[in-house]
C-alpha positions as a printed Julia matrix, in Angstrom:
151×3 Matrix{Float64}:
 65.67  32.74  154.55
 66.82  29.35  154.28
 70.56  28.75  153.52
 73.22  26.35  152.98
 76.68  25.94  153.72
 79.16  24.67  151.0
 82.94  24.68  150.65
 84.84  26.34  148.34
 85.18  26.18  145.64
 81.86  25.35  145.02
 80.2   28.34  147.09
 81.57  30.79  144.56
 80.89  28.49  141.34
 77.36  28.4   142.09
 77.54  32.69  142.6
 78.79  32.97  139.92
 76.04  31.36  137.69
 78.85  28.53  136.85
 77.78  25.78  138.73
 73.76  25.16  138.34
 73.62  22.0   140.66
 74.63  21.13  144.27
 75.15  17.44  145.03
 73.64  16.24  147.93
 73.75  13.09  149.37
 70.52  13.9   150.75
 67.27  15.14  149.03
 64.6   18.17  150.24
 61.32  19.15  150.25
 62.25  22.73  150.38
 61.97  24.98  147.21
 62.21  28.87  147.28
 64.91  31.42  148.29
 68.26  30.03  149.47
 71.24  32.03  150.47
 74.97  30.41  149.21
 77.12  30.45  152.07
 81.02  30.16  151.67
 82.41  27.83  154.23
 85.81  28.38  155.77
 87.44  25.73  153.91
 88.69  25.72  150.95
 89.66  22.89  148.64
 93.2   24.25  147.78
 93.83  21.12  145.47
 90.65  21.11  143.43
 91.47  24.68  142.85
 94.14  23.73  140.88
 92.14  21.43  138.76
 90.83  21.76  135.39
 88.08  23.05  134.97
 87.97  24.42  138.46
 91.19  26.64  137.77
 90.09  28.35  134.26
 86.37  28.65  135.05
 87.57  30.94  138.72
 90.52  32.61  136.72
 88.11  33.63  134.16
 86.19  35.66  136.85
 89.46  36.85  138.46
 89.25  34.39  141.63
 92.24  32.03  142.92
 92.72  29.8   145.2
 93.73  32.33  147.73
 91.19  35.48  146.79
 87.98  33.09  147.25
 85.52  34.23  150.05
 84.68  32.28  153.14
 82.89  32.29  156.22
 80.07  34.53  154.35
 76.98  34.48  152.58
 78.12  35.2   149.09
 75.03  34.62  146.62
 70.78  34.36  146.84
 69.59  31.82  144.58
 66.22  29.95  144.1
 65.98  26.49  144.74
 64.01  25.47  142.06
 63.83  21.61  142.14
 65.46  18.7   143.7
 66.69  16.19  141.32
 67.6   12.53  141.55
 70.85  11.43  140.14
 70.5    7.95  138.12
 74.08   7.79  137.13
 75.54   8.43  133.4
 73.36   7.78  130.95
 73.95   5.21  128.41
 75.1    7.17  125.11
 75.88  10.28  126.82
 78.59   9.19  129.61
 77.7   11.93  131.53
 74.9   12.23  134.3
 71.37  12.3   133.91
 68.83  13.61  136.47
 65.19  12.58  137.6
 62.33  14.35  139.24
 60.49  11.6   140.8
 57.05  13.69  141.39
 56.64  14.98  138.13
 58.33  11.92  135.84
 60.79  14.36  134.01
 64.63  13.69  133.53
 67.08  16.31  132.65
 70.41  15.08  131.35
 73.63  17.67  132.75
 76.25  19.0   131.2
 79.96  17.98  130.98
 81.29  20.51  133.16
 78.4   20.81  135.71
 79.38  17.03  136.04
 82.95  17.73  136.68
 81.48  20.47  139.63
 79.47  17.68  141.65
 79.25  14.58  142.53
 76.26  12.72  140.39
 76.81   8.89  141.71
 73.57   7.31  141.1
 71.46   7.57  143.84
 72.78  11.2   145.36
 70.36  14.44  144.75
 71.13  17.56  142.86
 69.32  20.75  143.95
 68.71  23.35  141.44
 69.85  26.5   141.74
 68.55  29.53  139.53
 68.34  33.07  139.56
 71.23  33.04  141.6
 72.64  36.6   142.16
 75.59  37.26  143.26
 76.54  39.46  146.7
 79.28  41.05  148.33
 80.5   38.47  151.15
 78.01  38.81  154.14
 79.9   37.47  157.13
 78.39  34.4   158.75
 78.74  31.23  160.9
 77.74  28.28  158.68
 76.1   25.04  159.63
 75.49  21.64  158.44
 71.99  20.97  156.67
 69.48  23.76  155.85
 69.77  26.44  158.36
 67.99  30.22  158.69
 70.2   32.89  157.82
 68.8   36.26  159.52
 70.73  38.59  157.51
 68.86  38.84  154.55
 68.27  42.27  155.39
 71.34  43.9   154.2
 71.13  42.38  150.77
């Protein structure tokens, strides 16, 4: 199964269903199942800012108990959108699918959980299933995780 390593708290926010888009500087043609791997790095400062602090707290997480170095969820990578930047009237980013010509506006909370600068990419995660953390060594880019037999 393909996997992506994401720093904390963003990996957990995806696992909890609070974050639907993982923003990257590069696109991917891959679609299908993807393991969400929580990196060993935790951005402790962002965990104390809103809305991060309150969303994590709602699910019983703090900066001190986020899982690291483990796969924390399985999702379906359904689309890779290109960010057009902020919408003229909305003030929140608008995403575009170049192949299908579709556009999508994201929520203000989603905006705060990603980096939607114009020209970046938003990987849409659906059917997210949080799992008990499975220790794994992460990598940059998309990588193959062999631990799906344990899920």
